[in-house]
N, C-alpha and C positions, 0 to 999 in steps of 0.2 A: 337105423333111425338116427335123423339129423339132428346134432344139438342147435340149441335156439339160441345163439350167441348173443342176440341182441337183448332177449328178455335175460338172461344171465347177467348180462353188463347194466341194464335197468336195475337189478337187484343189488347188485355191488354199489352202484351210484346211490340206490337208495339208502343202503346200510353206512354208506360213507355221510351222507348227508345226515343221518339219525345220529351218529357218533358225534360228528360236531356239535350239533343242537343239545344233547344230552351234557357233552362233556364242556364247551366252551360256554354253553348255556350258563351253568352253574356260574361261571368265573365272571360273565358279565353281571349275573343277578348278585353278585357279592359286590363287585364294583359300583354297582348301583345304589346298594344298602350303605355304603362308605359314607354316602351324604347325609347319612341318619345317625353317623356315630358321634357320642357326645363328648370325646377327647382324642387327643392325637395317637394317645396308645391303644384304643379300641379300635380305631381306623387302624393300625398297624397290624392289630391281632388280624382283624378282618382279612388284609391283604395277605398276611402270613399265610393264610390256609390256601392261598391259591398261587403262590408266587412260585411256588417248586412245579408248577403243572400247565401255568396257563398259555405258556408258547407251545407246548407241545399238543394241547388241545387243538389249537390251529391248524395243526398238521391236516386234521380231516378237512377242513374248509380247503386246502388245496388237493387233496384226492377228489372232492366234489368236483371242484371248477377244472381240475385236470383231466377228471374222467369224464365230463360232459363234452369237453373239448375234443377229445380224442377219440371217442367211442360214438357220440352223437354229433358230428361237427356240424350237420345241418341246423340241428336244434340250438347248439351253440350260436348259430351265425343268426338266428332269429331272436332268442333269447336275450342276447348282450345288447343289441341295439334298442330294445324296448327299455332297457333297464340301466341304462348307461349311467343315467343321474344318480339314482339311490345305489349302484354298485361303488361309485366314488366315493359316496358320500359314508358308505360303509369302510371301505378300504382306509379312507381318511381318518375316522373313527378309530379305528382298529391300531393305525399306525400312531395317532396322538396319545390313544391310552396307552400303547406299549412304552413311549417314550415316557409319560408320566408316571408308568410304574417306576422307572429308575430314577427320575428326577426328584420326585415328592421327598425320597429319602435324603437326598442331597441338597435340598432348599433348606437354608438358614434363617433367611428374613422372612417376617411371617406373610407380605404381602406375595411373595414368590412361592411359599408353601401353598397358601391358599389357591392361588392360580393352577398349580399343577394337581392338588386335590381334586378342584372343579373339572379339570382336564380329565383326570381319571375316571369320575363318576359320569359327567358329561358325554365323555367317549362311550362308556358302556352304554348308556341309554341310546346314544344316537346309533351306535353299530346293531344293536337288538331291534330299534324301530324302524331302521333300512331293512333289517332282513325281514319284519313281519309284513312291511310294505310291498317288497318283491314277491313274497310269499303270496299275497291278495292279489298282487297284479297277474300272477300265473293264474291264479284260480279264477279270476274274471275273465280269463283268456287274451289271447294276442292276436291283433290283426294280422293276417297274413295273406299276401297275393302272390302268385307267382314263386311259391316257394320262398319269400324272403318277407321281411317285418315291413308292414305298410302303414303301420300308425302313426302317432307325433310323438316327442320327447315325454309329454306329460300323461299319456294314456294310464298310465298306472296311479296316477293322482284321483282317486276316487273314495266316496264315502266307505266302500266295502274294504279296500285297501288299508285306511286308516284305522278301520275297525281291528283287522288283524294285525296290524302294525302294534296297536295298543295291545293286544291279546298277547302277542309274542313277548312284549316287555313284561306282564304281568306273569306271564310263564315263566320267564327268565328270572323272576325276582320268588318264584316260588322254588326251582330249582337252588338258586341261591342260598334261600333261609334254611332250605333241607341241609344243605350242605354246609352251613354253619352250626346247625344242630349235632351234625357228624363230628366237626373238628375242633368245636368250643366247648367251655364247659362255665358254670357258674353265671354272671348277671347275663352275658353277651350270648349264652345258650337260652336262656329263658326269653329275652328279647327276639332271637331268632326264631323260637315258638311263636313269638306272638306275631310277628312279621309272616311267618308262614301261615297261619290261620288266616290272616288278611289277605293274603294273595291266593290261598287258595279258595275264599268264597268268591273272590273276583275273577278265578279261573274257572270256575262252576258256571258262573253268569256268562263270560264270554265263550266258551264252551259251546252253550247253547245259542247264544247269540249269533257266532259264526256259523255253528253247523244250519240255524235255520236261514241265514243270510245265503249261504251257499247253495241251498235248494233253488233260490230264485235265480242263481246266475245263469244257468244253464238247464234246458229242459231234459238233456241226458243224464243229467246227475240225480233228479228225482227218480228218473224210470229206474236207472241202476238199483236206487236203495227202495223201489217200489212205496215212496213215500210224499205224498205231497201237502199241501194246506189243505186240501179238500177232502182226501182219501188215501187209504193205506191198501197196498196189493200184498196179502199175508204171504204167499207164495215166493215174492222178492226179498220183502223185508225180514222175515222169521230167519233166513239163514245168516243175514247180517248184522240182525240186533243183538249179537252177542259182544260185537265191537263197542257200541255205546255203552251197552249195558256193565261191560266190564271198567269201563272208563269212571261211568259213575260209581260203583262199588268201591274202586281205589279210592275215588275222592272222599267217600265217607271213613272208609279205613284210614286214610292220612290224616283225616280232622281228629279221630279218636285218638291215634298215636300222638300227634301235635298237642294235644288236651291234656296228655298225662303230665304230672308235675316231673321233674329231673330225677328226685330222688324218692319219690313214691313206691310202694313198694310194687312189683308185677308192671314196672315200668317197660314200655317197648323198647326193643334195642334201635339205639340212636342211627344205625345205618340202615335200617329199614325206611326211616321216612324218606332218604332220597331214592330207593329203590321204587318204592310207591310213586313218588313224583315222576319218576321215570316211566313207570308203568302208565300214567296217565298220560303223557307225551305220546308213548308209544301207542295208545288206544287213538288217539285222535292222528296220528301220523297214518295208521292203517287205513283208518275211515277216508281219511284224503286220498290214500292210494286208490281205495275202492271207488272213490267218485270220480278220478280222473283217469283212471286205467281205462285204455292201452294209450292214452295220449302222454307224450314228452312235451308237446307244444300243445296245451289244452284246446280240445274242440278241433284242431287242424292238423295237426302230424302225430302220427303214432311212432312208437319206439322203433319200431320195423322199418318205417319210410325214412326215418331220422340217422338211422344206423349207419357207421362206416362199413365197409366190405367186410365178410366173414374171415379173409385171411388175415387183415388187420387185427380184427377183435380177437382172432384166435391166438395170434403173437402176443397181444397185450394180455391175454386172459394168462399166459404162463408165467409173465412177469407179475402179474398180481397175487397169482396162486403162492408165488415166493415170497411177497413183500408184505402182502396185507397181514400174515401170521407173524411176520418179525415186527412190525409196527405194533399190533395187539400186544404180543410179549413185551415190548420195550414199555409200553404204556402200562402195561399191568404191573410191571418191576418197578415203574417209577410211583406209583400210586402205593405200592406195596413198602417203598424204600421210605416214604414220608406219610405213611400210616399212622395215626395219633392224633391226640389233642395239641392243640396250639396254647402255648403258655404266654402271659405277660413277659415283652422283651424279647419274643422270638421274631428272626427276620427271615432267615431262609431255611431255617431248620425247625421240624416239629420234632416235640418229644414223644 
């Protein structure tokens, strides 16, 4: 029985993108929340929760982009021209944000410090919004003719893409709030719980809005789910129903955890909030995969049509089998090394 290498690489790529969303998502969320810090000390505590890990988190973005280029060159050649502008905006925002990470600590004059603080949370927001725009542009489809991108430079700029852009920003805020719940205590922890509840309510609304809007993007999506605005096909819908139902259950569970007072008897473990938020993202991600499968360029090119030759995929798979466990082990080690609450005055070290 032949090994389906394109499918295996599609799974690897999907895992890489999901790891990036969950890991870099929370530090972009924390970056956006620094705009609401009441003092420079509070802002420094917030950035201290992500300073040891933020650059490592972006490794997964490289894996996602590099994996697409190497394993699915046809898809890469179509997707990149379709999103040149949002990709450039995202990369510029990430670079500017990374520079601000360092320079804001060294700024002496107040105007300079305000500028770099603004660059930090502004870059975080811009990167998150650009990623959401690209997601929306992918879901709504890319115009392809003769195996090449045939659309315009602003095809991605639609109400649906703006909705997904806003939804990703709010989702990252939820991840950031839950990360702050895990890493802080006292007043900042209480604020993070409040921010988390606000973001969670908005995520639930966006979850429903994007789900219903997606059904109208292409008829194949509604057929896949057996669901439309006028009827439901139980034979198709019921096997897939656990995906959104689990997501909604996790929303309720997370709301309950975030509503508990920090020092109350029977308080939920603070690590669970982030895991529940990650589970909500995962349910939406799986739902998106169900909607788009088997296309890697939605509604035009499947993963098998876009894949490189099997001999190239097999050779790269050997490297992936060696390197991915190393990256995962290193990531786990770094997070365990800096495990614990951040205290006032902490810089790059958590107690």
